C-alpha positions as CSV (number, residue, x, y, z in Angstrom):
1,X,-0.4,-0.2,-0.4
2,X,2.4,2.0,-0.4
3,X,2.2,3.3,-3.4
4,X,-0.9,4.0,-2.7
5,X,0.1,6.0,0.5
6,X,3.2,8.1,-1.8
7,X,-0.1,8.8,-4.7
8,X,-3.0,10.2,-1.9
9,X,-0.5,12.4,0.4
10,X,-0.9,15.3,-1.5
11,X,-4.8,15.0,-1.7
12,X,-6.5,17.4,0.4
13,X,-8.7,16.0,3.1
14,X,-12.2,15.7,1.3
15,X,-11.0,15.2,-1.7
16,X,-12.8,12.6,-4.1
17,X,-11.1,9.1,-6.1
18,X,-12.1,6.6,-8.3
19,X,-11.5,3.0,-6.9
20,X,-11.9,1.2,-10.1
21,X,-10.9,-2.3,-8.4
22,X,-12.1,-5.9,-8.3
23,X,-9.8,-8.2,-6.3
24,X,-10.3,-8.2,-2.7
25,X,-6.8,-8.3,-2.1
26,X,-6.8,-4.5,-2.5
27,X,-10.3,-3.6,-2.5
28,X,-10.3,-3.5,1.1
29,X,-7.5,-2.0,2.7
30,X,-7.6,-0.1,0.0
31,X,-10.7,1.3,0.7
32,X,-9.6,1.8,4.4
33,X,-7.2,3.7,4.1
34,X,-8.6,5.3,1.6
35,X,-11.0,6.6,4.6
36,X,-8.6,6.5,6.8
37,X,-7.5,9.8,5.5
38,X,-10.2,11.3,4.7
39,X,-10.6,11.0,1.1
40,X,-14.3,10.5,-0.6
41,X,-14.3,7.6,-2.4
42,X,-16.5,6.4,-5.9
43,X,-17.0,2.9,-5.8
44,X,-15.7,0.4,-6.0
45,X,-16.8,-0.3,-9.2
46,X,-15.5,-3.7,-11.8
47,X,-16.5,-2.2,-15.1
48,X,-14.9,0.4,-16.9
49,X,-18.7,1.6,-17.8
50,X,-19.5,2.1,-14.8
51,X,-16.0,4.1,-13.3
52,X,-17.1,6.2,-17.1
53,X,-19.8,6.8,-15.5
54,X,-19.2,7.6,-12.4
55,X,-16.2,10.4,-13.7
56,X,-18.3,11.9,-15.5
57,X,-20.9,12.9,-13.2
58,X,-18.7,13.6,-9.9
59,X,-15.6,15.8,-9.4
60,X,-13.3,13.6,-9.0
61,X,-9.7,14.3,-8.2
62,X,-8.2,11.2,-9.2
63,X,-8.4,7.3,-9.6
64,X,-7.2,4.0,-9.0
65,X,-8.1,0.9,-11.3
66,X,-7.0,-2.1,-11.1
67,X,-5.9,-3.1,-14.3
68,X,-6.7,-7.3,-14.2
69,X,-4.8,-10.1,-15.2
70,X,-6.8,-12.0,-18.2
71,X,-6.7,-8.4,-19.8
72,X,-4.4,-6.0,-18.5
73,X,-4.0,-3.2,-21.6
74,X,-7.8,-2.5,-20.1
75,X,-7.1,-0.8,-17.3
76,X,-4.6,1.2,-19.0
77,X,-7.5,2.0,-21.5
78,X,-9.2,2.9,-18.7
79,X,-7.0,5.3,-18.0
80,X,-6.6,7.5,-21.3
81,X,-10.3,7.8,-20.9
82,X,-10.6,9.3,-17.4
83,X,-7.6,11.5,-19.1
84,X,-8.5,12.5,-22.2
85,X,-11.7,13.3,-21.2
86,X,-12.0,14.6,-17.8
87,X,-8.3,15.2,-17.1
88,X,-8.7,12.4,-13.7
89,X,-4.9,11.5,-13.4
90,X,-4.9,7.7,-12.2
91,X,-2.9,5.2,-10.7
92,X,-2.7,1.9,-11.9
93,X,-2.1,-1.4,-10.0
94,X,-0.9,-4.4,-11.2
95,X,-3.7,-7.3,-10.2
96,X,-2.5,-10.7,-7.7
97,X,-2.7,-13.3,-10.1
């Protein structure tokens, strides 16, 4: 979780983070870490479509996206779309196998 800690260290309290993560390994600890820091969470969502829908409806400061092991390019495509469409910076987590 050090990567997450570093990524959210610069975010002020009450920032909004979109979480697109399906693995329990990341999801539970990630949500707990964000809540402990006073970060508002959108999600977790499990598909790119859900993530894009939330991004279109809210002011998101950061997205944390898990790249699925079966389709890692999908995670990177979501990150690219979030940046190009709404200017949302993202952090990509490699899914555990």
